[in-house]
Backbone bond lengths (Angstrom), bond angles and torsions (degrees), N, CA, C in turn:
res aa  C-N    CA-C-N  psi(-1)  N-CA   C-N-CA  omega(-1)  CA-C   N-CA-C  phi
1 M - - - 1.432 - - 1.539 110.42 -
2 N 1.317 116.97 129.41 1.451 123.71 179.73 1.463 106.65 -71.04
3 R 1.442 123.51 118.17 1.377 125.11 178.62 1.470 118.61 -102.24
4 A 1.375 111.17 8.56 1.514 119.67 -174.60 1.501 108.08 -48.88
5 R 1.322 116.48 137.51 1.472 117.33 176.79 1.580 108.44 -87.55
6 I 1.337 114.49 99.16 1.532 117.15 -171.99 1.647 104.29 -101.69
7 L 1.320 117.49 -57.89 1.472 117.33 -171.27 1.428 106.19 -126.20
8 L 1.461 113.98 143.09 1.493 117.53 172.41 1.501 107.18 -136.69
9 Y 1.323 118.81 110.42 1.376 122.83 -175.15 1.522 112.57 -100.35
10 F 1.334 118.78 146.36 1.481 121.24 -177.41 1.614 105.58 -112.31
11 V 1.327 118.24 138.22 1.447 121.58 172.02 1.635 112.20 -137.49
12 V 1.220 115.88 168.54 1.385 123.38 173.94 1.547 117.51 -60.35
13 V 1.265 119.81 121.47 1.498 121.02 -177.64 1.589 101.94 -81.45
14 C 1.250 116.69 132.43 1.534 118.51 175.13 1.569 109.74 -172.96
15 F 1.324 113.43 96.74 1.548 121.09 172.45 1.458 111.38 -161.48
16 V 1.351 113.81 157.49 1.461 124.15 176.29 1.571 101.46 -140.89
17 T 1.269 116.09 95.36 1.521 115.05 178.51 1.454 108.48 -163.68
18 S 1.274 116.88 -166.66 1.501 125.20 -177.94 1.441 123.23 -150.20
19 P 1.298 126.93 -166.17 1.457 125.40 -155.50 1.482 114.73 -64.47
20 T 1.304 111.88 161.90 1.466 119.27 174.14 1.565 108.06 -122.57
21 L 1.344 107.85 171.96 1.543 111.39 -176.33 1.526 106.27 -163.73
22 F 1.358 111.85 176.35 1.441 121.12 -176.38 1.399 113.61 -159.28
23 G 1.363 117.47 149.36 1.443 124.04 175.50 1.489 117.40 49.07
24 S 1.276 115.73 -122.69 1.563 119.11 -170.12 1.486 110.87 -79.56
25 L 1.302 118.38 -6.82 1.560 119.55 178.48 1.536 107.75 -72.95
26 S 1.369 111.85 137.72 1.496 118.68 178.07 1.485 113.35 -51.74
27 A 1.338 106.93 146.21 1.548 115.25 -175.34 1.629 104.28 -65.81
28 A 1.272 118.74 161.63 1.474 128.99 172.62 1.615 100.78 -82.09
29 P 1.428 107.40 137.56 1.454 112.90 177.52 1.465 118.76 -53.61
30 A 1.332 118.65 141.67 1.562 112.90 -172.90 1.432 108.80 -77.05
31 Q 1.411 124.80 -10.28 1.377 121.46 174.04 1.518 115.31 -69.60
32 D 1.246 117.35 -11.33 1.477 122.15 -179.69 1.573 107.04 -66.01
33 H 1.264 119.12 -28.50 1.557 125.01 -179.69 1.509 110.31 -126.63
34 P 1.244 127.58 44.88 1.355 127.18 -176.81 1.526 115.55 -49.19
35 G 1.353 115.68 111.71 1.446 121.17 177.79 1.577 113.90 69.75
36 R 1.397 115.70 4.72 1.438 115.76 -177.63 1.511 113.15 -98.05
37 K 1.347 118.81 144.64 1.320 124.29 169.58 1.585 112.76 -78.19
38 V 1.406 118.46 134.43 1.386 122.36 -166.29 1.582 108.77 -123.13
39 L 1.248 115.01 121.69 1.450 121.04 171.98 1.523 113.93 -98.66
40 G 1.338 119.30 119.89 1.381 123.42 175.62 1.480 114.72 -90.03
41 I 1.329 124.70 135.75 1.471 123.02 -178.62 1.425 106.39 -117.89
42 M 1.358 111.05 116.16 1.453 123.72 171.07 1.595 115.24 -67.73
43 P 1.252 119.90 140.27 1.465 116.17 174.82 1.507 110.51 -53.51
44 V 1.382 114.45 139.48 1.467 115.87 176.55 1.645 105.71 -58.53
45 F 1.354 111.57 134.52 1.349 114.81 -178.41 1.591 112.10 -95.88
46 D 1.346 120.50 125.84 1.486 120.47 -170.96 1.494 107.42 -98.50
47 S 1.387 112.37 108.59 1.407 121.43 171.54 1.497 113.03 -120.99
48 S 1.431 113.41 28.23 1.300 119.97 176.45 1.610 122.67 -75.68
49 G 1.478 106.43 -29.42 1.520 117.38 -177.84 1.404 109.42 73.27
50 E 1.487 120.37 15.50 1.455 118.57 179.82 1.526 109.11 -94.89
51 E 1.297 115.88 159.49 1.433 123.56 179.61 1.495 110.23 -63.78
52 Y 1.378 114.93 -34.56 1.400 117.82 174.59 1.472 121.07 -93.21
53 G 1.293 111.14 15.67 1.594 115.85 -166.96 1.574 107.72 -71.41
54 Q 1.381 116.70 -44.45 1.409 117.33 -176.30 1.578 107.44 -62.81
55 Q 1.216 116.89 -50.16 1.537 123.04 -175.02 1.616 103.36 -55.79
56 F 1.236 122.78 -51.62 1.532 130.85 -171.07 1.605 100.69 -60.91
57 A 1.305 117.62 -51.92 1.524 120.82 -174.60 1.585 112.43 -63.59
58 Q 1.266 116.44 -40.50 1.477 118.19 178.71 1.597 109.37 -63.54
59 N 1.326 112.40 -45.99 1.427 117.49 -176.54 1.526 111.15 -65.28
60 L 1.372 114.11 -42.99 1.536 115.56 177.78 1.476 115.58 -61.04
61 T 1.403 112.98 -35.28 1.520 114.67 175.32 1.477 114.58 -56.47
62 A 1.343 114.63 -50.57 1.409 119.99 -178.21 1.489 113.93 -67.06
63 M 1.399 115.63 -34.50 1.507 115.18 -178.69 1.471 109.40 -70.75
64 E 1.286 116.57 -36.25 1.584 119.30 -177.82 1.573 101.57 -70.71
65 F 1.172 125.04 -33.20 1.550 126.61 -179.99 1.548 105.31 -63.22
66 H 1.359 115.55 -49.49 1.447 115.45 -174.84 1.559 113.34 -78.51
67 K 1.325 117.80 -23.75 1.504 118.63 177.92 1.620 106.16 -65.65
68 L 1.363 115.92 -20.51 1.463 116.90 -178.47 1.412 117.51 -79.75
69 D 1.295 120.16 8.33 1.414 125.37 -172.97 1.597 102.72 -65.21
70 G 1.319 113.15 133.99 1.447 121.32 178.17 1.512 115.23 76.07
71 A 1.440 114.12 8.36 1.477 116.90 172.82 1.453 113.55 -62.28
72 P 1.348 125.16 152.42 1.406 130.17 176.53 1.432 122.36 -68.60
73 F 1.349 113.86 18.32 1.452 124.74 179.60 1.578 108.31 -152.78
74 D 1.369 111.66 161.89 1.554 113.43 -178.11 1.511 105.58 -85.28
75 V 1.269 109.38 158.11 1.494 117.69 -179.43 1.576 113.26 -127.33
76 V 1.315 117.18 133.15 1.451 122.62 179.44 1.531 108.12 -125.76
77 L 1.326 107.83 133.76 1.531 114.70 172.41 1.567 111.83 -87.05
78 L 1.304 115.42 118.72 1.443 124.96 -176.00 1.509 113.64 -88.85
79 N 1.339 122.85 138.00 1.304 132.17 -178.38 1.564 111.96 -120.42
80 P 1.338 122.44 79.35 1.482 122.56 -166.16 1.642 112.47 -81.56
81 G 1.382 108.87 -8.32 1.506 110.92 -175.79 1.516 116.13 101.24
82 G 1.276 119.14 172.08 1.407 125.75 -165.70 1.543 112.45 -74.44
83 L 1.402 112.09 -20.03 1.555 118.33 -176.67 1.472 108.48 -93.47
84 Y 1.283 127.42 7.44 1.372 128.95 178.71 1.531 113.91 -57.79
85 N 1.291 114.98 136.98 1.485 123.25 -173.22 1.538 108.20 -150.52
86 P 1.302 121.40 106.78 1.502 119.02 -179.96 1.492 113.34 -71.70
87 L 1.340 120.40 -13.52 1.360 120.69 173.39 1.605 114.67 -65.10
88 I 1.352 114.42 -4.72 1.598 119.53 -179.50 1.506 96.35 -120.90
89 P 1.388 121.76 77.18 1.397 118.72 -178.24 1.592 110.01 -70.70
90 E 1.300 122.67 -24.63 1.476 120.13 -179.24 1.532 111.21 -68.01
91 S 1.259 117.31 -14.84 1.410 120.94 179.60 1.502 110.81 -79.22
92 L 1.250 118.89 -14.60 1.470 122.91 -170.46 1.538 113.90 -95.13
93 V 1.286 114.06 -8.97 1.516 119.84 -174.91 1.520 112.71 -70.18
94 D 1.324 117.20 -48.67 1.453 116.94 176.15 1.447 115.29 -64.12
95 Y 1.386 112.44 -37.87 1.524 113.79 177.89 1.580 111.60 -63.43
96 A 1.360 113.61 -42.71 1.441 116.22 -179.38 1.472 114.65 -64.74
97 Q 1.357 114.31 -37.33 1.516 119.85 177.41 1.471 108.09 -63.37
98 S 1.245 117.99 -42.53 1.495 119.91 -173.65 1.553 105.92 -72.12
99 A 1.240 121.93 -32.78 1.388 120.16 177.17 1.531 115.12 -81.04
100 E 1.325 117.26 10.82 1.497 127.09 174.25 1.438 108.88 46.13
101 V 1.414 119.99 44.33 1.446 120.25 168.24 1.485 107.48 -102.13
102 D 1.287 113.58 151.59 1.534 120.94 174.97 1.545 116.81 -81.30
103 T 1.156 113.82 -39.85 1.648 123.91 -178.76 1.541 102.75 -137.12
104 V 1.426 104.30 150.52 1.469 116.24 -178.73 1.551 105.56 -126.13
105 L 1.284 115.59 130.44 1.468 120.13 173.90 1.477 107.55 -94.10
106 I 1.221 116.68 129.54 1.552 126.55 179.40 1.551 107.38 -119.00
107 M 1.381 113.82 119.07 1.453 120.61 178.93 1.463 110.97 -122.88
108 S 1.363 115.22 147.03 1.563 122.73 -178.47 1.452 105.88 -136.92
109 F 1.381 110.90 129.42 1.509 117.41 170.84 1.529 104.08 -89.79
110 L 1.380 119.78 110.03 1.470 128.35 -175.46 1.574 106.74 -86.95
111 Q 1.338 104.44 169.84 1.562 116.54 176.28 1.520 108.93 -56.91
112 T 1.374 108.71 133.63 1.515 119.84 176.48 1.492 107.04 -68.82
113 T 1.394 114.99 136.20 1.455 120.01 173.14 1.400 106.58 -81.44
114 K 1.431 120.86 128.66 1.423 128.66 178.96 1.419 113.37 -129.50
115 P 1.269 121.18 93.52 1.425 122.19 -178.29 1.629 107.02 -78.58
116 Q 1.243 115.39 155.24 1.475 122.45 179.36 1.545 111.27 -48.02
117 K 1.398 110.79 -45.07 1.417 121.07 -175.57 1.635 104.20 -122.24
118 G 1.325 111.09 148.80 1.460 117.66 172.97 1.602 114.77 89.95
119 D 1.315 115.82 -173.61 1.452 120.32 -173.41 1.482 111.12 -75.82
120 Y 1.397 113.23 170.09 1.412 126.39 174.67 1.471 111.88 -96.82
121 T 1.386 115.78 147.56 1.449 121.85 173.22 1.448 115.04 -114.03
122 L 1.319 123.13 115.63 1.476 127.58 163.47 1.362 120.96 -69.00
123 N 1.301 120.87 123.40 1.495 121.20 -174.93 1.571 110.14 -123.56
124 V 1.332 109.46 133.72 1.428 125.82 174.75 1.438 114.16 -121.22
125 Q 1.326 122.81 135.77 1.454 127.31 170.55 1.509 109.36 -110.45
126 A 1.327 116.90 144.66 1.526 126.54 178.32 1.458 106.59 -137.81
127 Q 1.325 112.71 144.05 1.431 117.38 174.81 1.664 105.97 -161.54
128 L 1.363 112.81 154.69 1.454 120.91 -175.52 1.436 113.77 -106.39
129 M 1.367 120.04 140.82 1.398 124.23 177.15 1.515 107.73 -111.73
130 D 1.380 117.15 126.28 1.550 116.28 173.59 1.613 102.50 -84.04
131 V 1.317 110.71 127.57 1.444 115.58 -175.20 1.530 110.55 -73.14
132 A 1.205 118.99 -30.78 1.536 128.02 -177.76 1.486 110.76 -55.42
133 T 1.364 108.07 -49.32 1.593 115.81 -169.72 1.511 108.21 -105.75
134 G 1.427 120.57 -17.48 1.454 122.77 -174.37 1.457 112.37 77.66
135 K 1.403 122.15 3.12 1.317 127.93 -178.46 1.646 112.23 -73.53
136 V 1.317 117.22 128.19 1.392 124.60 174.80 1.506 112.48 -97.31
137 G 1.301 119.80 119.84 1.402 123.03 175.53 1.488 116.14 -68.56
138 D 1.392 110.50 168.19 1.492 119.90 178.77 1.555 109.05 -50.36
139 A 1.239 120.05 155.94 1.523 121.46 178.92 1.522 106.90 -92.78
140 S 1.271 113.97 143.20 1.490 116.40 174.06 1.566 103.46 -111.15
141 A 1.362 110.98 144.29 1.455 120.88 178.48 1.395 115.64 -97.85
142 F 1.379 119.66 139.47 1.495 116.93 173.74 1.509 104.82 -140.46
143 S 1.397 115.16 140.02 1.422 117.59 -176.54 1.493 112.25 -142.52
144 F 1.254 117.60 165.14 1.593 120.38 -179.48 1.450 102.29 -153.05
145 I 1.405 110.74 134.98 1.539 120.21 178.72 1.427 107.18 -88.83
146 V 1.421 111.64 131.13 1.490 115.83 174.81 1.575 110.87 -122.89
147 N 1.233 113.75 139.50 1.484 114.84 178.61 1.488 115.10 -61.79
148 R 1.362 121.83 120.10 1.472 123.42 -172.78 1.487 113.88 -51.36
149 H 1.291 116.51 -39.16 1.396 124.36 -173.62 1.558 109.38 -73.24
150 D 1.335 119.06 -44.00 1.417 126.53 176.35 1.561 109.16 -63.22
151 L 1.287 116.49 -41.69 1.473 115.76 175.17 1.486 115.37 -61.86
152 A 1.445 114.52 -45.57 1.421 120.53 177.54 1.546 108.11 -56.19
153 L 1.274 116.37 -41.39 1.518 117.26 -176.92 1.431 111.81 -64.87
154 E 1.443 118.63 -46.37 1.445 119.20 176.76 1.397 113.77 -59.44
155 I 1.326 119.77 -38.15 1.522 116.84 179.17 1.565 111.30 -67.45
156 A 1.285 116.36 -32.99 1.476 119.56 175.53 1.389 115.58 -70.91
157 N 1.362 115.94 -36.37 1.473 115.82 177.47 1.376 121.81 -84.08
158 T 1.334 119.16 -25.96 1.452 121.88 176.10 1.645 115.89 -102.05
159 G 1.384 115.31 3.44 1.373 115.03 178.12 1.552 115.11 64.51
160 L 1.297 123.37 39.28 1.384 123.36 -171.69 1.581 105.26 -74.02
161 G 1.255 120.66 -24.45 1.390 120.20 178.22 1.519 109.18 -59.62
162 A 1.256 118.50 -35.54 1.580 122.15 -177.69 1.471 107.62 -79.55
163 V 1.448 116.32 -29.86 1.467 120.31 -174.74 1.525 106.08 -65.46
164 S 1.379 117.59 -38.26 1.381 120.95 -174.75 1.622 117.35 -52.54
165 A 1.360 111.41 -25.91 1.482 119.01 177.65 1.484 113.07 -103.08
166 A 1.304 118.86 9.60 1.498 122.41 -178.70 1.546 109.46 -123.12
167 S 1.341 110.02 175.97 1.477 114.39 175.55 1.599 109.85 -90.28
168 S 1.258 111.20 116.05 1.525 112.49 -172.47 1.521 111.09 -75.94
169 R 1.222 121.51 157.47 1.376 126.52 -176.81 1.524 109.34 -107.81
170 F 1.254 118.08 129.05 1.507 121.07 -177.47 1.463 107.25 -142.09
171 A 1.201 122.10 109.28 1.497 120.75 -173.64 1.564 112.90 -120.61
172 A 1.307 120.36 149.97 1.454 119.42 178.52 1.581 113.31 -84.75
173 G 1.270 114.98 131.47 1.499 116.34 168.70 1.547 107.68 -126.79
174 R 1.354 115.19 -157.44 1.499 110.37 -178.59 1.489 107.68 -128.54
175 N 1.340 112.46 124.24 1.400 128.08 172.24 1.622 115.90 63.29
176 A 1.330 115.55 21.81 1.334 115.86 178.03 1.510 110.09 -153.46
177 Y 1.360 114.71 159.89 1.432 123.60 176.95 1.542 107.86 -119.92
178 A 1.234 120.74 138.61 1.417 123.87 174.26 1.511 115.84 -148.07
179 T 1.215 117.29 161.49 1.463 120.55 -174.74 1.581 102.81 -128.16
180 M 1.332 114.10 123.48 1.422 121.15 177.13 1.606 111.22 -113.86
181 S 1.274 117.96 101.58 1.546 119.07 -177.95 1.422 100.77 -154.37
182 S 1.382 107.75 176.68 1.503 119.10 -176.28 1.553 110.67 -69.04
183 G 1.335 119.14 -26.58 1.355 118.38 -169.66 1.587 113.88 -119.19
184 A 1.298 118.35 -23.99 1.471 122.96 -179.57 1.410 114.73 -78.36
185 S 1.425 117.00 140.18 1.450 120.34 -174.08 1.480 101.53 -128.17
186 K 1.375 123.21 -25.69 1.523 123.38 -175.92 1.490 110.29 -87.15
187 A 1.244 120.17 152.78 1.359 126.63 175.81 1.585 103.82 -68.38
188 F 1.402 111.25 146.03 1.460 119.36 -178.43 1.518 115.81 -48.30
189 E 1.297 113.36 -51.82 1.483 117.05 -178.13 1.518 113.63 -63.61
190 K 1.247 118.63 -15.03 1.466 120.01 178.92 1.542 106.20 -85.88
191 Q 1.277 124.83 -24.72 1.381 123.11 178.84 1.525 112.01 -80.82
192 P 1.420 114.07 154.79 1.480 119.40 -178.28 1.540 116.89 -45.99
193 L 1.340 117.94 -44.64 1.472 119.27 -177.85 1.588 110.50 -66.53
194 G 1.357 111.82 -38.37 1.503 120.94 -173.41 1.602 101.95 -65.46
195 K 1.230 116.89 -55.10 1.546 125.15 -174.23 1.646 105.37 -53.09
196 A 1.233 117.42 -47.34 1.499 121.33 -176.92 1.434 106.09 -65.79
197 A 1.387 118.87 -45.15 1.373 116.34 -175.15 1.516 117.93 -70.37
198 L 1.217 113.95 -29.86 1.458 120.94 177.42 1.657 113.99 -69.93
199 I 1.348 106.55 -42.43 1.600 114.78 -177.82 1.542 103.57 -73.73
200 M 1.380 122.60 -39.28 1.375 117.81 178.27 1.551 113.91 -65.97
201 A 1.295 114.63 -36.57 1.505 122.64 175.43 1.564 108.23 -61.49
202 D 1.273 122.91 -36.61 1.374 119.96 -179.13 1.586 108.89 -78.39
203 Q 1.312 123.59 -34.41 1.407 127.66 170.03 1.416 111.67 -50.92
204 I 1.375 112.60 -58.74 1.451 117.81 -178.68 1.549 114.48 -61.59
205 H 1.397 114.39 -35.51 1.474 116.36 -179.35 1.582 108.17 -60.56
206 T 1.400 116.16 -47.84 1.410 126.17 173.71 1.601 111.47 -42.62
207 M 1.356 112.22 -57.15 1.485 121.11 -179.33 1.541 106.30 -56.35
208 L 1.196 121.04 -50.97 1.488 125.93 -175.93 1.515 110.48 -50.49
209 L 1.399 114.78 -54.46 1.440 119.45 -177.69 1.440 118.58 -60.41
210 T 1.403 118.18 -20.83 1.442 126.94 169.68 1.434 118.63 -85.32
211 Q 1.376 117.92 -23.94 1.461 121.82 -173.28 1.507 117.61 -115.46
212 V 1.276 116.55 -20.94 1.647 123.77 176.57 1.438 105.35 -82.88
213 P 1.409 124.00 126.13 1.378 122.46 172.81 1.561 112.62 -65.13
214 P 1.330 118.85 140.23 1.426 120.93 178.58 1.561 113.64 -75.68
215 S 1.340 114.29 162.72 1.375 115.46 171.13 1.623 115.01 -86.37
216 S 1.242 120.96 149.92 1.379 123.29 179.46 1.639 109.82 -96.30
217 V 1.236 117.08 -6.76 1.355 123.56 -176.11 1.600 114.12 -115.38
218 K 1.354 119.28 130.17 1.363 119.27 -176.75 1.480 111.43 -70.99
219 P 1.468 121.34 149.07 1.445 117.38 173.47 1.507 113.34 -67.12
220 Q 1.337 111.04 155.24 1.501 117.49 -175.97 1.555 101.96 -74.34
221 P 1.368 116.96 141.78 1.424 121.01 167.07 1.491 116.02 -69.21
222 V 1.392 116.95 153.15 1.357 117.40 174.23 1.521 109.71 -111.67
223 K 1.231 111.98 136.33 1.642 117.77 -177.14 1.469 110.91 -66.34
224 L 1.353 112.63 140.46 1.448 113.48 -179.89 1.578 109.72 -77.68
225 G 1.367 113.39 161.98 1.468 120.25 -173.00 1.393 113.20 154.79
226 T 1.371 118.36 166.60 1.460 122.21 177.08 1.602 105.92 -122.21
227 C 1.303 115.97 158.07 1.486 118.07 171.82 1.443 108.36 -173.35
228 T 1.353 117.37 170.54 1.313 127.89 -178.62 1.534 114.33 -107.74
229 Y 1.423 112.18 130.32 1.492 116.58 -178.71 1.496 113.96 -136.15
230 T 1.273 118.21 169.17 1.367 121.40 176.72 1.509 116.64 -123.23
231 V 1.383 120.08 156.72 1.406 122.95 -177.97 1.553 107.05 -123.85
232 Q 1.204 119.22 138.48 1.514 127.10 175.63 1.448 113.86 -139.04
233 V 1.292 116.76 159.45 1.501 126.28 176.20 1.432 112.43 -121.13
234 Q 1.390 119.36 122.06 1.505 118.96 178.57 1.509 111.88 -118.12
235 Y 1.281 119.23 135.58 1.485 123.12 163.73 1.406 111.86 -82.56
236 V 1.303 119.65 99.51 1.525 120.14 -161.75 1.603 105.73 -69.49
237 S 1.304 117.69 -51.16 1.505 120.94 -171.48 1.508 103.86 -65.41
238 K 1.267 127.28 -28.12 1.486 125.59 -176.02 1.500 114.38 -100.29
239 K 1.297 109.97 6.67 1.515 114.33 -178.41 1.417 114.86 41.03
240 A 1.341 112.86 50.62 1.478 120.47 -178.60 1.569 109.88 -130.83
241 V 1.289 121.31 163.60 1.432 123.56 171.39 1.596 110.21 -114.19
242 S 1.284 117.35 152.61 1.357 123.99 172.98 1.692 110.53 -83.15
243 K 1.359 114.77 130.28 1.418 114.46 173.62 1.503 111.46 -121.79
244 A 1.384 117.64 9.34 1.366 119.85 177.79 1.683 104.67 -137.07
245 Y 1.342 114.52 102.71 1.466 118.52 176.49 1.530 106.30 -155.03
246 D 1.259 109.76 158.66 1.605 122.05 171.51 1.390 107.49 -100.51
247 I 1.347 117.40 139.69 1.471 119.40 -177.39 1.478 106.43 -142.41
248 I 1.373 112.95 138.36 1.397 121.25 178.30 1.590 105.65 -132.64
249 L 1.328 119.52 128.45 1.427 127.23 -176.61 1.522 110.04 -124.31
250 N 1.365 114.14 118.31 1.501 117.53 -176.90 1.547 117.67 42.94
251 G 1.267 113.89 40.75 1.400 116.41 175.17 1.579 119.94 92.68
252 E 1.314 108.24 0.60 1.498 120.55 -176.39 1.525 111.74 -110.15
253 E 1.335 120.61 121.81 1.457 123.71 170.85 1.459 104.90 -71.32
254 E 1.410 112.97 117.95 1.297 121.10 -177.19 1.473 115.23 -114.22
255 S 1.369 117.02 12.54 1.476 117.70 -174.87 1.414 111.55 -65.70
256 L 1.308 123.36 -27.10 1.430 124.94 -172.83 1.573 109.00 -67.98
257 W 1.319 116.58 -15.60 1.366 122.03 -169.42 1.614 108.55 -96.86
258 S 1.401 114.81 5.43 1.387 122.13 -175.62 1.528 108.79 -95.77
259 K 1.327 115.31 138.91 1.432 121.64 -177.38 1.612 103.44 -149.01
260 E 1.363 111.86 123.54 1.515 117.50 -176.51 1.424 117.50 46.65
261 G 1.389 113.07 41.05 1.485 119.75 175.92 1.560 114.31 80.93
262 V 1.359 118.74 7.44 1.456 119.73 177.34 1.514 109.35 -121.85
263 T 1.381 116.00 122.26 1.524 117.99 177.55 1.540 110.50 -98.47
264 T 1.238 113.39 123.26 1.431 114.35 -179.77 1.514 113.74 -102.75
265 L 1.255 119.38 130.92 1.460 121.92 -177.06 1.484 109.34 -127.14
266 E 1.271 113.25 118.89 1.515 127.41 -173.44 1.519 113.98 -94.15
267 N 1.267 116.02 137.32 1.455 130.21 164.78 1.627 107.17 56.00
268 K 1.305 113.10 47.72 1.528 118.86 177.85 1.564 111.00 -95.59
269 P 1.273 109.59 139.27 1.489 116.00 -170.32 1.652 110.69 -77.52
270 S 1.247 114.81 154.93 1.500 121.04 175.25 1.503 103.23 -60.66
271 G 1.312 107.88 152.53 1.524 114.49 171.40 1.582 108.58 137.65
272 P 1.397 110.49 -172.77 1.545 118.15 -178.47 1.472 111.57 -57.06
273 I 1.317 116.47 149.67 1.445 122.49 171.98 1.568 107.17 -128.42
274 F 1.213 118.31 127.83 1.503 127.75 174.91 1.569 103.03 -108.96
275 L 1.248 118.85 109.19 1.423 124.10 -177.82 1.538 111.70 -110.73
276 Q 1.299 114.38 129.77 1.546 125.18 175.96 1.446 108.34 -123.79
277 M 1.454 117.15 132.63 1.385 120.45 -178.70 1.497 106.96 -147.04
278 S 1.447 111.99 142.66 1.478 113.63 169.02 1.603 105.91 -134.31
279 V 1.281 112.75 120.43 1.559 120.28 -168.90 1.636 104.32 -93.87
280 A 1.391 106.66 143.15 1.419 115.68 -175.22 1.525 113.88 -111.03
281 D 1.297 114.25 -5.00 1.489 116.06 -171.64 1.606 108.37 -126.99
282 A 1.127 116.45 38.52 1.618 118.01 179.66 1.427 107.27 -66.53
283 P 1.407 111.77 147.57 1.581 117.65 177.64 1.358 110.84 -65.46
284 Y 1.358 117.49 150.10 1.432 127.56 177.50 1.524 118.82 -38.82
285 R 1.355 118.14 118.34 1.382 122.37 175.69 1.652 113.31 75.99
286 L 1.325 115.26 7.87 1.429 115.49 173.78 1.506 111.21 -80.47
287 A 1.267 117.14 123.65 1.537 122.63 -167.20 1.558 107.29 -82.39
288 V 1.376 117.14 72.67 1.428 117.01 -173.84 1.566 107.95 -78.54
289 Q 1.288 119.81 166.88 1.485 119.94 173.22 1.577 106.56 -84.16
290 D 1.280 116.27 160.66 1.340 121.67 175.83 1.474 117.29 -68.65
291 L 1.481 108.94 -33.83 1.454 118.28 176.66 1.476 106.32 -145.53
292 Y 1.291 116.08 128.48 1.445 124.92 172.37 1.479 113.72 -93.70
293 Q 1.342 119.06 121.79 1.537 117.40 175.08 1.562 102.35 -119.87
294 A 1.306 114.18 132.87 1.378 118.20 178.46 1.554 111.50 -146.84
295 N 1.246 121.31 170.06 1.409 122.56 -174.84 1.610 108.90 -143.17
296 T 1.228 111.90 154.74 1.516 122.10 177.17 1.542 113.33 -165.98
297 I 1.334 122.13 -175.95 1.408 123.60 -178.00 1.538 101.92 -122.46
298 L 1.290 118.45 136.38 1.390 121.41 169.46 1.488 104.27 -99.80
299 D 1.383 117.82 125.37 1.388 126.02 178.78 1.437 111.44 -122.94
300 C 1.343 122.24 99.93 1.403 126.90 -171.32 1.523 112.29 -68.68
301 S 1.236 121.03 -14.91 1.402 126.81 175.97 1.597 112.54 -69.64
302 K 1.414 112.91 -19.56 1.454 122.32 -171.65 1.516 108.99 -92.90
303 P 1.279 124.75 151.94 1.500 124.26 -176.92 1.686 107.58 -76.33
304 E 1.343 117.48 -20.14 1.485 110.53 -174.99 1.364 107.69 -66.64
305 R 1.363 122.72 135.31 1.340 132.19 175.37 1.511 117.38 -132.26
306 Q 1.307 117.33 9.84 1.374 123.13 179.40 1.475 116.29 -126.66
307 L 1.263 120.51 114.79 1.511 124.87 -168.89 1.558 103.70 -107.83
308 Y 1.391 110.15 126.25 1.517 123.19 -170.81 1.494 106.20 -112.66
309 L 1.285 125.51 129.80 1.440 128.69 161.44 1.620 100.42 -99.08
310 D 1.299 114.68 109.29 1.385 121.48 175.38 1.583 111.60 -95.50
311 I 1.351 117.22 120.29 1.347 122.43 -178.59 1.506 105.86 -100.77
312 G 1.402 114.98 127.33 1.478 117.12 -176.36 1.588 109.47 -95.10
313 A 1.365 116.15 -167.97 1.476 120.77 -173.66 1.391 112.35 -74.00
314 G 1.278 125.93 -15.42 1.392 128.83 171.68 1.534 118.59 -96.64
315 G 1.373 116.21 7.03 1.441 118.94 -175.45 1.476 105.63 86.97
316 D 1.365 131.27 -3.75 1.347 132.18 -179.71 1.568 111.72 -70.57
317 A 1.239 116.04 147.98 1.413 119.24 -178.98 1.443 119.27 -126.87
318 L 1.382 114.23 146.80 1.514 122.50 179.99 1.653 103.12 -126.41
319 L 1.328 109.78 130.24 1.505 113.43 177.69 1.540 100.79 -112.44
320 H 1.347 113.98 124.67 1.403 120.36 174.17 1.512 115.89 -151.45
321 W 1.359 118.48 163.53 1.331 122.46 -176.03 1.563 107.27 -100.68
322 R 1.370 109.76 155.18 1.451 119.56 175.11 1.576 109.83 -134.88
């Protein structure tokens, strides 16, 4: 896997939720969301065929997650593995039930409309699946027009063609978006792709607030405090651990604190965690995702101080505390 540090984007941190899981991995305990409705967000599926497709899809996934800060339901980022395909919705039911989510958001980045003359149109499709019945609702279409010349300039300046073959970097920051790369000088949301992603995330956010049932129970507060914890990656089916991965936590590049596969984080405050990881030493033929994005809560009043990203046989991931 290409681990070149090409792009690093910053977005608003906003979530209160807990672990995700898939397949044969054990279900997250029900007390993580007592009485709360839970929405699971699948990674945006890139079916555009564009050189910037993977980068756009990964950023839109995180943007939509952050837009849901303060929503009347809990939100969980799902990591179904590298073989995930929303065109086979029946394959998602067991996964979603194991993840103990009530509703699943399925988004796809579709082929860009490119007339011979005039501007291009970016297209995204979103639909909801009711986990109890397995029924997938009608698809809603979202689009944004971009100037073809501005888009070409962005691709040339930021090297998005190279990014499509690499693991993109997308970190959480606070109230700002930015791009760190060898060629980009403008903030991501000021560029054509960023503007489109932000507007589409807002549109999908509006749809979700009208279609996802709200929770009648308030979320449990987390006690204030600071503590030290560790992060590790395990390949569960292979009984192996990852010793080569990039990790970003709440907008901070933490890879420098990794030693022999264990990242030690000292004096961190209780609260939401937005985790992003790209692994470089996956076992042969294990279909890992190019970028794992997951969320949980650090509660320094609890004894659990080890956070594990367990990657299953299908590249699916479970984030949990021990």
